[in-house]
C-alpha positions in Angstrom: 0.0 -2.4 -12.3 -1.5 0.3 -13.4 0.3 3.3 -14.6 0.9 5.6 -11.2 1.0 8.5 -13.2 -2.6 8.0 -14.1 -4.4 11.0 -13.8 -6.8 9.8 -11.9 -4.7 8.6 -8.8 -3.3 9.7 -5.1 -0.3 8.9 -3.4 0.6 9.7 0.5 3.3 9.0 2.8 4.8 9.1 6.1 7.6 8.0 8.1 7.6 6.1 10.6 10.1 5.4 13.5 10.5 1.2 13.0 11.7 -1.0 10.7 10.4 -2.3 7.4 9.0 -5.5 9.3 7.1 -4.2 11.7 5.2 -1.7 9.6 4.1 -4.4 7.5 3.6 -6.7 10.6 1.1 -3.7 11.9 -0.4 -2.9 8.2 -2.0 -6.9 8.0 -2.4 -7.0 11.1 -5.5 -9.1 12.0 -7.4 -7.4 14.5 -7.3 -3.7 12.3 -10.7 -2.7 13.6 -9.2 -2.4 17.4 -6.1 0.4 16.0 -7.3 1.4 12.2 -9.3 3.9 11.9 -9.9 3.8 8.8 -11.0 0.9 8.5 -14.8 -0.4 10.2 -14.3 -4.2 9.1 -12.2 -5.9 7.5 -12.5 -10.1 6.4 -10.1 -12.1 4.5 -9.4 -16.0 2.8 -5.6 -16.0 3.4 -4.8 -12.7 4.9 -1.9 -11.0 2.6 -1.3 -14.1 0.6 -1.2 -13.3 -2.8 -4.6 -13.9 -4.4 -5.9 -13.8 -2.3 -9.2 -11.5 -1.0 -10.0 -8.8 1.1 -12.9 -7.3 2.0 -12.9 -3.3 3.8 -15.0 -1.7 4.4 -13.8 1.2 5.4 -14.7 4.5 7.5 -15.1 7.8 5.4 -17.4 11.6 5.7 -19.9 10.0 3.5 -20.3 7.2 5.8 -18.8 3.8 5.0 -17.8 2.9 2.0 -17.3 -1.3 1.3 -15.2 -2.5 -1.5 -13.3 -6.2 -2.2 -10.3 -6.6 -3.1 -7.1 -9.1 -4.4 -3.9 -9.1 -3.3 -1.8 -9.2 -6.5 1.2 -8.6 -5.2 2.7 -9.1 -1.9 6.6 -9.0 -0.8 6.0 -9.3 3.3 7.6 -5.8 4.5 8.1 -4.0 0.7 5.3 -3.6 -0.7 1.5 -4.9 -0.8 -0.9 -4.0 -4.3 -3.9 -4.6 -3.6 -6.5 -4.8 -6.7 -11.3 -3.9 -7.4 -12.7 -4.1 -9.3 -17.0 -1.5 -9.7 -19.2 -1.5 -12.8 -20.3 2.9 -13.2 -22.4 2.9 -16.1 -22.6 -1.0 -17.1 -18.7 -0.3 -17.5 -15.9 -2.4 -15.2 -13.4 -0.1 -13.7 -10.6 -0.7 -11.9 -8.9 0.5 -8.4 -5.6 -0.6 -7.7 -4.5 0.7 -3.7 -0.3 0.0 -3.5 1.3 0.0 -0.4 5.5 0.8 -0.2 7.2 -0.3 2.6 11.3 1.7 2.0 14.0 1.3 4.8 15.3 4.7 5.4 17.8 3.8 8.0 17.9 0.7 10.4 15.1 1.6 12.5 13.2 4.1 10.4 10.8 3.8 7.6 8.8 4.9 4.8 5.1 4.0 3.7 3.8 5.5 0.8 0.2 4.5 -0.1 -1.0 4.9 -3.6 -4.6 4.8 -5.3 -5.4 4.5 -8.7 -9.0 4.4 -10.9 -9.4 2.9 -14.0 -11.5 2.8 -16.4 -14.2 4.6 -19.4 -15.8 6.6 -16.9 -13.3 7.2 -14.7 -13.6 11.7 -15.1 -16.8 11.2 -15.0 -16.1 9.6 -10.7 -13.3 11.4 -9.6 -14.2 14.1 -8.4 -15.9 12.2 -5.3 -14.1 9.6 -5.1 -10.9 11.4 -4.5 -12.4 13.4 -2.1 -13.7 9.7 0.3 -10.2 7.6 -0.5 -8.2 11.0 0.3 -10.5 10.5 3.7 -9.6 7.3 4.7 -5.5 7.5 3.5 -4.8 10.1 5.4 -7.2 7.9 8.7 -4.5 4.8 6.8 -1.7 6.4 8.0 -2.3 8.4 10.7 -3.0 5.3 12.7 -0.1 3.2 12.1 1.6 6.3 13.1 -0.4 5.7 16.2 0.8 2.9 16.0 4.4 2.7 15.8 4.5 4.7 18.8 3.9 2.3 21.5 5.8 0.2 19.1 
């Protein structure tokens, strides 16, 4: 995993009044586009199993943001790590999304999403990327909260 103390990282979290496995199920459901305001389209080859690929088009203030991710680590009800790569100035950059599900009590879960950007020119693209990712994080967590209230 990429260092989480990187200067090019964002982290956001929310507390839900549902068990961690239920939060995981909401997060990994196949019909994400119907209930998740952060995602415009979603395509996966083997769901959220380690090694599978995800093609996700996120909604952002600047319009659609499409990314291809590989599931690096998947522990149902606890952790999901997605990693994607892109090129800037002919150099490979990595973006990693870590989603932690932590049980607080019997029927409460804290969901934390972390984003880390790394690469030779990360500082050059960070200001633009930060705005896009911050918007996606907020939409994603708000969608989870709204879904959990219907649970």
